[in-house]
C-alpha positions as CSV (number, residue, x, y, z in Angstrom):
1,M,-11.4,99.1,17.1
2,N,-14.0,96.9,15.4
3,W,-12.1,95.0,12.7
4,N,-8.9,92.9,12.9
5,S,-7.3,94.8,10.0
6,G,-4.9,97.6,9.4
7,Q,-7.6,99.6,7.6
8,A,-9.8,99.6,10.7
9,A,-6.8,100.6,12.9
10,F,-6.1,103.5,10.5
11,R,-9.8,104.7,10.7
12,A,-9.5,104.7,14.5
13,Y,-6.2,106.6,14.4
14,L,-7.5,109.1,11.8
15,I,-10.5,110.1,13.9
16,A,-8.3,111.0,16.9
17,L,-5.6,112.5,14.7
18,T,-7.9,115.0,12.9
19,Q,-9.6,115.9,16.2
20,A,-6.2,116.8,17.6
21,G,-5.5,119.1,14.6
22,G,-3.2,116.7,12.8
23,D,-3.0,115.7,9.1
24,V,-2.4,112.5,7.2
25,V,-1.0,114.4,4.2
26,T,-0.4,118.0,3.3
27,G,0.1,119.7,0.0
28,E,-1.6,119.3,-3.4
29,P,-2.6,116.4,-5.6
30,G,0.6,115.1,-7.2
31,N,2.7,116.7,-4.5
32,Y,1.5,115.3,-1.2
33,E,3.7,115.1,1.9
34,V,3.1,112.6,4.6
35,A,2.4,114.5,7.8
36,Y,1.5,112.1,10.6
37,D,5.0,111.6,11.8
38,S,4.7,114.9,13.6
39,D,4.5,115.4,17.3
40,V,0.7,115.3,17.3
41,G,0.8,112.2,15.1
42,M,3.0,110.4,17.5
43,Q,1.0,111.5,20.5
44,T,-2.2,110.2,18.8
45,A,-0.5,106.9,18.1
46,E,0.5,106.7,21.7
47,L,-3.1,107.3,22.8
48,M,-4.3,104.5,20.5
49,T,-1.7,102.2,21.9
50,N,-2.7,103.1,25.5
51,V,-6.2,101.9,24.8
52,T,-5.0,98.3,25.0
53,G,-2.0,99.1,27.1
54,D,-1.8,101.5,30.1
55,F,-5.5,102.4,30.0
56,G,-6.7,98.9,29.8
57,W,-9.9,99.9,28.0
58,D,-9.7,97.0,25.5
59,I,-7.8,93.7,25.4
60,P,-5.0,93.5,22.8
61,Q,-6.5,90.7,20.8
62,F,-9.4,89.9,18.5
63,Q,-11.5,86.7,18.7
64,S,-12.2,86.9,14.9
65,D,-11.7,89.2,11.9
66,S,-15.3,90.2,12.0
67,A,-16.8,93.4,13.6
68,R,-17.3,93.2,17.3
69,V,-21.1,93.7,17.4
70,Q,-21.6,90.6,19.5
71,D,-19.1,91.8,22.1
72,F,-21.0,95.1,22.3
73,L,-24.4,93.3,22.6
74,A,-23.1,91.1,25.3
75,D,-21.9,94.1,27.3
76,D,-18.3,93.1,26.9
77,L,-17.6,96.2,24.9
78,G,-18.7,99.8,25.7
79,M,-18.1,101.3,22.3
80,F,-16.5,100.8,18.9
81,I,-15.9,102.7,15.7
82,A,-17.8,101.6,12.6
83,G,-19.6,103.0,9.6
84,T,-23.2,103.9,8.9
85,W,-23.9,100.4,7.7
86,S,-23.3,99.0,11.2
87,V,-26.1,100.7,13.1
88,N,-28.7,98.3,11.7
89,N,-27.0,95.4,13.5
90,F,-28.7,96.6,16.6
91,E,-32.3,96.6,15.3
92,N,-34.8,94.5,17.2
93,E,-37.4,92.2,15.6
94,D,-39.6,95.2,14.8
95,G,-36.8,96.9,13.0
96,N,-36.3,99.5,15.7
97,L,-33.1,100.6,17.3
98,P,-32.7,100.6,21.1
99,E,-33.6,104.0,22.6
100,D,-30.5,104.1,24.7
101,L,-28.1,103.4,21.8
102,S,-25.8,106.4,21.4
103,F,-24.8,106.6,17.7
104,S,-23.1,109.6,16.1
105,F,-21.8,110.1,12.6
106,Q,-19.4,112.8,11.2
107,K,-18.3,113.8,7.8
108,P,-15.3,111.8,6.7
109,F,-11.7,112.6,6.1
110,F,-11.0,115.3,3.5
111,F,-8.0,115.5,1.2
112,P,-6.2,118.9,1.1
113,G,-5.3,120.9,-2.0
114,D,-7.2,121.3,-5.2
115,G,-10.8,120.6,-4.5
116,E,-10.3,121.2,-0.8
117,D,-12.8,119.6,1.6
118,V,-13.5,116.8,-0.8
119,A,-13.9,113.2,0.5
120,W,-13.2,110.1,-1.4
121,A,-16.1,107.8,-2.0
122,E,-16.7,104.2,-3.0
123,S,-19.6,102.3,-4.3
124,N,-20.8,98.7,-4.2
125,S,-20.6,96.6,-7.4
126,L,-22.4,93.6,-8.6
127,Y,-20.4,91.0,-10.6
128,F,-21.9,88.1,-12.6
129,P,-19.4,85.4,-13.5
130,T,-19.3,84.5,-17.2
131,N,-21.0,81.2,-17.9
132,P,-21.2,79.9,-21.5
133,N,-24.2,77.8,-20.4
134,H,-26.3,80.9,-19.6
135,T,-29.1,81.6,-22.1
136,E,-29.8,85.1,-23.4
137,E,-32.9,85.1,-21.3
138,E,-30.8,84.4,-18.2
139,K,-28.3,87.1,-19.1
140,Q,-31.1,89.6,-19.6
141,A,-32.6,88.6,-16.2
142,A,-29.2,89.3,-14.5
143,V,-29.0,92.7,-16.1
144,E,-32.6,93.5,-15.1
145,F,-31.9,92.4,-11.5
146,A,-28.7,94.6,-11.3
147,E,-30.6,97.6,-12.7
148,Y,-33.4,97.1,-10.2
149,V,-31.4,96.7,-7.0
150,T,-29.0,99.6,-7.9
151,Q,-31.5,102.0,-9.4
152,N,-34.9,101.3,-7.9
153,N,-34.4,99.6,-4.5
154,T,-34.4,101.6,-1.3
155,L,-32.8,98.8,0.7
156,W,-29.4,100.1,0.0
157,A,-30.4,102.9,2.4
158,S,-32.8,101.3,4.8
159,A,-31.0,98.0,5.3
160,G,-27.5,98.8,4.2
161,G,-27.0,102.4,5.4
162,H,-25.6,103.6,2.1
163,L,-26.7,106.5,-0.1
164,P,-28.4,105.0,-3.1
165,A,-26.7,105.9,-6.4
166,A,-29.9,106.9,-8.2
167,E,-31.0,110.3,-7.1
168,S,-34.7,109.4,-7.5
169,V,-34.2,106.7,-4.9
170,A,-31.9,108.7,-2.7
171,T,-34.4,111.5,-2.4
172,S,-37.5,109.3,-2.1
173,S,-39.8,109.6,0.8
174,E,-39.1,106.1,1.9
175,V,-35.3,106.9,2.2
176,K,-35.9,110.2,3.8
177,N,-38.2,108.6,6.4
178,T,-35.6,106.1,7.6
179,A,-34.1,106.5,11.0
180,L,-30.6,106.8,9.4
181,W,-31.8,109.9,7.6
182,K,-34.2,111.5,10.1
183,E,-32.6,110.6,13.5
184,H,-29.0,109.7,13.0
185,G,-28.3,111.8,9.9
186,T,-25.9,109.5,8.2
187,I,-27.6,109.2,4.8
188,E,-28.7,112.8,5.0
189,T,-25.1,113.9,5.6
190,M,-23.8,111.9,2.7
191,Y,-26.5,113.3,0.4
192,E,-25.7,116.8,1.5
193,M,-22.0,116.2,0.6
194,V,-22.8,114.7,-2.8
195,S,-25.2,117.6,-3.5
196,N,-22.5,120.1,-2.7
197,G,-19.9,118.4,-4.8
198,K,-17.9,117.4,-1.7
199,V,-17.5,113.7,-2.8
200,R,-15.3,112.2,-5.6
201,Y,-14.8,108.6,-6.5
202,Q,-11.4,107.2,-5.6
203,P,-9.0,107.5,-8.5
204,K,-7.8,104.4,-10.3
205,T,-4.3,103.7,-9.1
206,A,-1.9,100.9,-8.8
207,I,-1.7,101.6,-5.1
208,H,-4.2,99.9,-2.9
209,L,-4.7,102.6,-0.3
210,N,-6.5,100.4,2.2
211,S,-3.7,97.9,2.1
212,D,-2.0,96.6,5.3
213,R,1.2,97.7,3.6
214,F,0.4,101.2,4.9
215,W,-1.8,100.7,7.9
216,G,-0.8,97.3,9.3
217,P,1.6,98.9,11.7
218,F,-1.3,100.7,13.4
219,L,-2.9,97.3,14.0
220,D,0.4,96.0,15.4
221,M,0.5,99.0,17.8
222,Y,-3.1,98.4,18.9
223,I,-2.4,94.8,19.7
224,Q,0.9,95.6,21.4
225,N,3.1,93.9,18.8
226,T,5.2,97.0,18.1
227,D,6.1,100.3,19.8
228,V,4.8,103.6,18.6
229,Q,8.0,104.9,17.1
230,S,8.6,101.8,15.0
231,G,5.0,101.5,14.0
232,V,4.5,105.1,12.8
233,T,7.9,105.1,11.1
234,A,7.1,101.9,9.2
235,S,3.7,103.2,8.0
236,V,5.1,106.6,7.0
237,D,8.0,105.0,5.1
238,E,5.6,102.8,3.1
239,L,3.3,105.7,2.2
240,K,6.1,108.0,1.2
241,Q,7.4,105.3,-1.2
242,A,3.9,104.9,-2.7
243,L,3.5,108.6,-3.2
244,E,6.8,108.8,-5.0
245,Q,5.7,106.3,-7.6
């Protein structure tokens, strides 16, 4: 794992679960059933627990809440799971990635049912606090800045590893010539998904789906604070309650 959070633990669990043929939920929108308390779900959780337990591949503690890039660079960590935005952490002073860095990227988790094979997406937002002392010129400058960085700037891709929101930027030669598009295929994969209608924004809901309320037990399992049966059951019970709201 890379982050000291339930969300990061769930991401690690999800990868192994789907590779083993398991599901987080089954059914249709509005009628989902929690499915990871199955045999394969429990076995996957056991695997995850063994990483810091019987296998001894990782220590069951985190030095900080931040990603473990420094541990990796110091040769104290052989691998970790992160997103497309993390690969640029390994660039040298010339902006190049090490030739021996093994980095792979796969299409994300899909929700079943109506609109099958559709992934949920997020976007970054810019917020400018209200300040009665701001002049109209300052307010307009803030608007122009937001429009520029979101609609014209390729750094969202080249530095941040994200797919730019503006199609003209996302398909520009500068973005297509980045290593993340040409060599690692992360931005290219996301663009392909968007072009094929395989991405939807997360629906507005009172339920915070990244909350430790649901996925905290997976962190507890990873750091050996709870057993597999108790951890999976606690997570499943919370998600079932949320889906019934």
